[in-house]
Backbone bond lengths (Angstrom), bond angles and torsions (degrees), N, CA, C in turn:
res aa  C-N    CA-C-N  psi(-1)  N-CA   C-N-CA  omega(-1)  CA-C   N-CA-C  phi
1 M - - - 1.461 - - 1.524 108.13 -
2 K 1.311 116.03 136.41 1.458 122.07 -179.37 1.530 110.83 -67.75
3 E 1.319 115.63 144.29 1.459 120.40 175.59 1.526 109.63 -67.95
4 V 1.307 116.06 139.24 1.456 121.68 179.75 1.523 107.87 -143.64
5 T 1.319 116.48 146.19 1.459 121.85 177.94 1.523 108.36 -104.41
6 F 1.326 115.31 122.55 1.459 122.08 179.53 1.524 107.46 -92.34
7 I 1.321 115.77 124.03 1.460 121.21 -179.50 1.529 108.29 -91.40
8 T 1.329 115.09 109.87 1.461 121.61 177.46 1.519 108.69 -162.05
9 G 1.307 115.71 150.35 1.452 120.71 173.25 1.514 111.01 -96.03
10 N 1.327 116.55 2.58 1.462 121.66 -173.96 1.531 109.25 -107.88
11 Q 1.325 116.56 105.09 1.468 121.40 -179.52 1.526 111.58 -58.61
12 A 1.324 118.10 -37.89 1.466 120.96 -179.35 1.530 110.84 -62.51
13 K 1.325 117.52 -39.39 1.474 120.68 176.81 1.519 110.65 -62.57
14 A 1.319 116.33 -44.31 1.463 120.75 179.83 1.524 110.80 -63.66
15 D 1.324 116.78 -42.47 1.468 120.94 179.17 1.525 111.05 -63.93
16 Y 1.330 116.28 -42.42 1.464 119.93 -179.51 1.526 110.45 -64.88
17 L 1.317 117.61 -42.41 1.459 120.98 178.97 1.528 110.12 -62.37
18 A 1.322 117.30 -45.72 1.471 121.23 179.28 1.523 110.62 -60.95
19 K 1.317 116.71 -41.27 1.470 120.89 178.96 1.529 110.13 -62.76
20 Y 1.327 116.82 -46.24 1.457 119.79 -177.78 1.531 111.09 -67.31
21 L 1.317 117.08 -41.04 1.460 120.54 -179.34 1.527 112.26 -73.34
22 E 1.337 115.64 -15.95 1.467 121.73 -175.75 1.522 109.95 57.33
23 H 1.342 113.66 41.27 1.459 120.78 -176.67 1.530 107.55 -156.23
24 P 1.321 117.89 135.27 1.469 118.63 177.46 1.530 110.98 -58.33
25 V 1.297 115.61 141.28 1.461 121.22 179.06 1.520 107.97 -127.55
26 E 1.316 115.33 117.42 1.460 118.90 173.48 1.525 107.13 -69.44
27 H 1.312 116.55 140.22 1.458 117.66 174.89 1.516 109.50 -130.29
28 V 1.308 114.10 147.54 1.456 122.22 -178.79 1.519 107.93 -133.06
29 K 1.318 115.28 132.35 1.463 119.82 172.09 1.520 106.31 -85.49
30 L 1.304 116.27 120.17 1.451 121.82 -174.56 1.522 108.48 -139.19
31 E 1.306 116.91 125.83 1.457 120.30 177.02 1.527 108.74 -76.01
32 L 1.319 115.78 124.10 1.456 121.64 -179.94 1.524 109.50 -123.15
33 D 1.311 116.01 147.46 1.455 119.97 172.44 1.522 107.29 -71.98
34 E 1.311 116.02 135.56 1.456 119.38 177.65 1.522 108.60 -112.37
35 I 1.322 115.17 118.61 1.459 118.65 179.82 1.524 110.24 -69.30
36 Q 1.304 116.26 154.82 1.457 120.94 177.67 1.518 108.60 -89.82
37 S 1.325 114.37 111.91 1.455 121.19 179.60 1.518 107.79 -160.41
38 L 1.316 116.63 150.58 1.461 120.37 172.25 1.519 111.14 -87.51
39 D 1.330 117.24 -6.12 1.458 123.04 -177.82 1.523 109.72 -91.95
40 L 1.336 116.71 105.45 1.459 121.33 -179.05 1.526 112.50 -57.88
41 K 1.315 116.75 -38.39 1.460 119.48 -179.48 1.527 111.04 -62.35
42 E 1.319 116.92 -41.20 1.458 121.08 178.45 1.535 110.23 -63.96
43 I 1.325 116.68 -42.73 1.471 121.51 179.14 1.520 110.48 -62.84
44 V 1.327 117.19 -47.68 1.457 121.67 -177.55 1.522 111.15 -65.28
45 E 1.319 117.23 -41.72 1.462 118.58 179.10 1.526 110.83 -61.88
46 H 1.311 117.16 -41.08 1.459 120.29 177.64 1.536 110.34 -63.27
47 K 1.316 117.24 -45.61 1.463 121.03 -178.53 1.525 112.37 -64.15
48 V 1.323 117.65 -42.25 1.458 120.14 -176.16 1.529 110.75 -68.71
49 R 1.313 116.86 -37.69 1.469 119.73 177.77 1.537 110.38 -67.81
50 Q 1.323 115.87 -42.49 1.458 120.55 -179.94 1.538 110.53 -64.22
51 A 1.311 117.68 -42.52 1.465 121.55 179.16 1.527 110.83 -63.50
52 Y 1.328 116.26 -42.18 1.462 119.52 179.46 1.536 110.50 -61.33
53 E 1.316 116.97 -40.99 1.461 120.34 179.99 1.530 111.69 -62.59
54 K 1.313 116.69 -27.65 1.466 120.20 -178.88 1.526 112.72 -82.98
55 I 1.344 118.65 -35.83 1.465 118.57 -175.17 1.526 114.64 -120.05
56 K 1.317 117.53 -7.53 1.480 122.28 172.00 1.529 113.91 54.90
57 K 1.325 116.63 39.43 1.468 122.65 174.96 1.527 107.72 -136.47
58 P 1.336 118.10 159.46 1.464 119.34 175.54 1.530 110.48 -54.58
59 I 1.324 114.65 132.17 1.464 122.69 -170.45 1.522 110.94 -121.19
60 L 1.328 114.50 145.92 1.463 122.43 170.56 1.522 106.64 -129.47
61 V 1.339 116.34 127.08 1.466 121.72 174.69 1.521 108.08 -129.10
62 E 1.314 115.61 163.55 1.459 119.77 174.53 1.507 109.73 -144.83
63 D 1.321 113.60 157.86 1.454 120.04 174.06 1.520 107.08 -148.29
64 V 1.317 114.87 153.83 1.463 120.61 -178.07 1.519 109.96 -127.60
65 G 1.315 115.26 160.67 1.450 121.42 175.72 1.513 110.77 -149.34
66 L 1.306 115.89 153.24 1.457 122.24 175.81 1.525 106.77 -122.23
67 Y 1.328 115.19 108.01 1.462 122.75 -172.55 1.532 109.30 -100.21
68 C 1.330 116.11 116.00 1.465 122.06 -174.05 1.530 110.57 -106.01
69 E 1.327 115.27 126.59 1.467 121.05 -177.34 1.530 112.13 -57.54
70 A 1.335 117.61 -47.02 1.466 121.28 -174.98 1.529 112.66 -65.52
71 L 1.328 117.04 -19.30 1.463 120.82 -179.04 1.523 111.65 -106.87
72 G 1.328 116.38 19.50 1.461 120.40 177.59 1.525 113.17 65.15
73 G 1.321 116.73 28.45 1.461 121.09 179.99 1.518 113.90 100.12
74 L 1.304 117.65 -14.36 1.463 120.18 176.17 1.531 109.59 -74.89
75 P 1.285 121.11 156.32 1.449 126.00 0.96 1.533 114.78 -80.35
76 G 1.341 118.53 -9.85 1.459 120.17 178.21 1.516 110.49 54.79
77 P 1.342 117.78 -131.06 1.458 120.55 -178.41 1.537 113.92 -70.90
78 F 1.323 116.70 -7.20 1.456 120.82 178.27 1.532 112.36 -87.18
79 I 1.329 118.08 6.06 1.467 122.30 -177.60 1.523 111.20 -56.17
80 K 1.316 117.04 -35.80 1.476 121.16 179.22 1.527 110.60 -52.78
81 F 1.329 116.69 -43.75 1.458 120.86 -177.66 1.527 111.57 -71.69
82 F 1.333 116.83 -35.01 1.459 120.38 176.06 1.527 109.53 -62.94
83 V 1.326 116.76 -46.27 1.460 121.90 -177.91 1.527 110.65 -64.79
84 E 1.326 116.82 -38.85 1.467 120.53 -179.47 1.528 112.81 -72.08
85 E 1.330 117.67 -34.22 1.463 121.07 -170.15 1.522 115.54 -105.40
86 M 1.324 117.50 -18.45 1.457 120.50 -173.85 1.531 109.51 -118.43
87 P 1.321 117.14 132.75 1.465 117.49 175.13 1.537 110.15 -56.97
88 E 1.329 115.74 137.31 1.469 120.42 -176.55 1.520 112.28 -56.05
89 V 1.315 116.55 -39.30 1.469 120.04 -179.24 1.534 110.40 -62.98
90 D 1.323 117.64 -35.15 1.464 121.35 177.74 1.524 111.08 -69.87
91 F 1.341 116.35 -37.30 1.462 119.25 176.68 1.522 109.47 -60.89
92 C 1.323 117.61 -48.31 1.471 120.85 179.99 1.532 111.09 -60.86
93 A 1.326 116.80 -36.63 1.465 121.31 -178.78 1.530 112.35 -68.03
94 L 1.337 117.66 -21.98 1.464 120.31 177.16 1.531 111.71 -56.05
95 F 1.320 116.73 -24.26 1.463 121.54 -172.76 1.531 112.99 -101.29
96 D 1.322 117.03 2.85 1.460 119.56 177.26 1.524 108.73 -59.13
97 G 1.322 116.33 126.14 1.456 121.85 -179.88 1.522 113.89 76.63
98 K 1.324 117.44 4.86 1.467 122.12 -179.65 1.528 109.26 -125.83
99 S 1.297 115.12 171.52 1.458 120.07 175.94 1.525 109.63 -62.12
100 R 1.312 116.11 135.13 1.462 122.10 176.69 1.533 111.00 -100.62
101 K 1.338 116.93 2.96 1.461 119.71 -178.82 1.514 110.70 -59.82
102 A 1.347 115.10 137.71 1.455 121.14 -179.95 1.521 108.88 -151.47
103 T 1.308 115.46 158.08 1.465 121.46 175.81 1.516 108.26 -129.71
104 A 1.331 114.73 127.55 1.464 121.21 173.64 1.521 107.34 -89.69
105 R 1.324 116.22 131.73 1.469 120.86 -179.81 1.517 109.45 -129.54
106 C 1.331 114.36 148.41 1.455 121.41 174.96 1.522 108.13 -140.16
107 V 1.319 116.42 136.74 1.459 121.79 175.00 1.526 108.05 -126.40
108 F 1.317 115.23 127.72 1.459 122.23 170.13 1.520 107.19 -101.16
109 G 1.320 116.66 144.42 1.447 121.80 175.76 1.509 110.25 -128.51
110 Y 1.331 115.36 139.98 1.465 122.92 176.53 1.517 108.13 -121.16
111 Y 1.338 115.39 139.37 1.461 119.93 176.33 1.517 108.82 -148.91
112 D 1.331 115.17 132.27 1.464 120.96 -179.85 1.521 111.51 -117.82
113 G 1.311 116.78 15.95 1.451 121.02 -179.76 1.516 113.44 99.22
114 S 1.353 116.25 -11.37 1.463 117.50 179.46 1.524 113.34 -124.87
115 K 1.314 118.23 -37.77 1.458 119.53 -176.26 1.528 110.70 -141.69
116 V 1.320 115.33 135.61 1.460 121.50 176.14 1.524 108.11 -92.54
117 E 1.321 115.81 133.62 1.468 122.56 173.12 1.519 107.49 -120.22
118 L 1.331 116.75 131.65 1.462 121.75 179.66 1.525 110.07 -117.84
119 F 1.338 115.84 142.85 1.462 122.55 -178.70 1.521 107.17 -133.11
120 E 1.332 116.36 126.83 1.467 119.79 -175.99 1.517 111.37 -120.29
121 G 1.318 114.76 138.94 1.460 122.35 172.34 1.517 108.06 -127.35
122 H 1.320 116.59 156.08 1.464 119.46 177.36 1.518 109.97 -159.11
123 M 1.318 114.92 160.95 1.452 121.85 175.54 1.519 108.76 -148.71
124 D 1.307 115.50 130.90 1.460 120.36 176.47 1.519 109.61 -79.25
125 G 1.305 114.77 158.20 1.456 120.15 179.17 1.508 109.70 180.00
126 S 1.330 115.24 -146.43 1.462 120.29 -178.02 1.525 110.24 -152.13
127 I 1.315 114.53 165.93 1.459 121.08 175.05 1.527 107.50 -86.14
128 A 1.317 115.76 131.94 1.462 121.81 -178.67 1.528 111.18 -61.88
129 Q 1.335 115.48 152.77 1.470 120.20 172.27 1.522 110.18 -62.06
130 K 1.351 115.13 -40.70 1.460 122.48 178.49 1.522 108.10 -142.72
131 P 1.328 118.10 146.97 1.464 119.48 176.87 1.525 109.97 -62.26
132 A 1.326 115.73 146.43 1.467 119.14 -179.72 1.517 110.20 -156.52
133 G 1.336 113.94 153.04 1.457 120.76 174.22 1.512 113.16 100.03
134 E 1.322 114.03 161.94 1.462 120.65 -177.87 1.521 112.68 -122.95
135 N 1.327 118.84 -4.25 1.463 121.77 -177.69 1.521 109.95 -93.87
136 G 1.309 115.32 166.46 1.456 119.88 175.98 1.510 112.10 77.38
137 Y 1.332 115.06 -161.91 1.459 121.47 -179.16 1.519 108.84 -159.77
138 G 1.329 114.94 176.69 1.462 118.39 179.82 1.516 111.14 63.70
139 W 1.310 115.08 -124.01 1.469 121.21 -174.97 1.531 112.86 -98.38
140 D 1.315 118.34 17.15 1.473 121.17 179.97 1.527 113.10 -61.23
141 R 1.323 118.54 -26.12 1.476 120.70 178.63 1.533 111.58 -78.63
142 L 1.353 116.76 -8.57 1.464 121.58 -174.39 1.523 114.01 -108.28
143 F 1.329 117.80 -23.47 1.466 122.21 -169.76 1.528 111.47 -105.94
144 V 1.332 115.27 124.99 1.462 123.07 176.68 1.520 107.53 -105.06
145 C 1.325 116.82 115.69 1.466 121.22 -179.92 1.524 110.77 -69.59
146 E 1.321 115.77 145.75 1.455 121.66 176.73 1.531 109.23 -53.85
147 G 1.334 115.48 133.67 1.455 120.35 -179.47 1.521 114.09 91.92
148 F 1.317 116.86 -2.19 1.465 122.07 179.45 1.519 109.04 -123.43
149 D 1.325 116.42 163.37 1.463 119.03 -179.36 1.529 113.16 -120.79
150 V 1.328 116.70 9.25 1.461 120.93 176.47 1.529 108.81 -132.89
151 P 1.327 116.79 154.71 1.463 118.76 176.15 1.532 111.37 -61.23
152 R 1.309 116.43 159.55 1.470 121.53 -178.77 1.519 111.77 -54.70
153 A 1.320 117.86 -36.68 1.466 121.40 -178.00 1.526 112.52 -68.18
154 A 1.326 117.88 -15.75 1.467 121.81 179.52 1.528 112.46 -104.20
155 M 1.319 117.64 2.86 1.470 121.49 -179.74 1.524 110.82 -75.36
156 D 1.336 114.67 157.46 1.456 118.21 170.77 1.532 107.78 -69.60
157 E 1.322 116.24 164.28 1.467 120.83 -173.67 1.529 112.84 -59.41
158 E 1.317 117.43 -39.56 1.471 120.75 -178.90 1.533 111.38 -65.29
159 S 1.329 117.40 -45.35 1.465 121.02 179.63 1.526 110.91 -66.67
160 H 1.326 116.35 -39.24 1.469 120.40 178.95 1.527 109.76 -61.23
161 A 1.325 116.88 -47.06 1.472 120.86 -179.69 1.527 111.01 -64.08
162 K 1.323 117.14 -40.71 1.469 121.53 -179.23 1.538 110.60 -62.32
163 T 1.318 117.29 -46.85 1.458 120.07 -178.60 1.520 111.17 -71.26
164 Y 1.320 117.25 -33.27 1.471 121.30 178.07 1.519 110.01 -61.01
165 Q 1.324 116.49 -39.69 1.459 121.06 -178.59 1.525 112.61 -76.16
166 I 1.309 117.89 -12.93 1.467 121.09 172.82 1.532 109.12 -86.18
167 I 1.322 115.86 -46.53 1.460 120.45 -179.64 1.526 110.19 -64.70
168 K 1.306 116.28 -43.94 1.473 121.26 -178.51 1.528 108.65 -95.79
169 P 1.314 118.11 124.66 1.475 121.15 -174.26 1.533 113.67 -79.80
170 F 1.329 116.04 53.90 1.459 121.03 -178.02 1.522 112.77 -58.27
171 A 1.321 117.18 -41.75 1.474 120.16 -176.60 1.530 110.54 -61.88
172 A 1.321 117.21 -42.52 1.471 120.40 -179.86 1.529 110.71 -67.23
173 V 1.330 117.07 -39.72 1.464 120.68 178.53 1.528 109.71 -64.05
174 K 1.331 116.07 -46.06 1.467 120.38 -179.35 1.524 110.69 -61.44
175 A 1.325 117.47 -46.18 1.469 121.02 -179.66 1.533 110.13 -60.55
176 F 1.320 116.67 -42.04 1.462 119.86 179.54 1.522 111.08 -64.57
177 L 1.326 117.65 -48.64 1.468 120.66 -177.28 1.523 111.32 -63.09
178 E 1.317 117.53 -30.23 1.462 120.54 178.42 1.528 112.23 -70.16
179 T 1.328 117.42 -18.02 1.469 119.87 178.79 1.531 112.64 -85.88
180 L 1.321 117.37 -10.53 1.472 121.39 -176.70 1.513 111.47 -83.74
């Protein structure tokens, strides 16, 4: 498998990716400009190209979004800011009397200086009535995956890992990297 540098400030994300790929993954915390767009693919392509220009090595980046039906697709990739600035209970209350349907999406991008490859995963679900659970991070206390009745942060370890691998397109990334 070709060496690739994963751009993230989260050591746990890098460790999980390396474990799933069954291959060491160098990771670098790198501040990148993030364009304003609801299109994760557009955001990831911009980030992967920008990261490559800074370190000149094959790059892997990812971004996630939580797309809510009642909010016309918002917050999408802006979920990070909602989670940081708004109490979780208030976020869940936004959907009282409205559709709670939501889709979690993740896009990984690879760039080696010549071609961008994008890999997308997603899982449908809903916004919890109330935040719950202590596992995971980000919006895991808010999102209930289809087929489950608790938010991801309240799932047992096996269910959490199973849904994580659906939302995050690890299998497609691994298959691609093995062809290099």
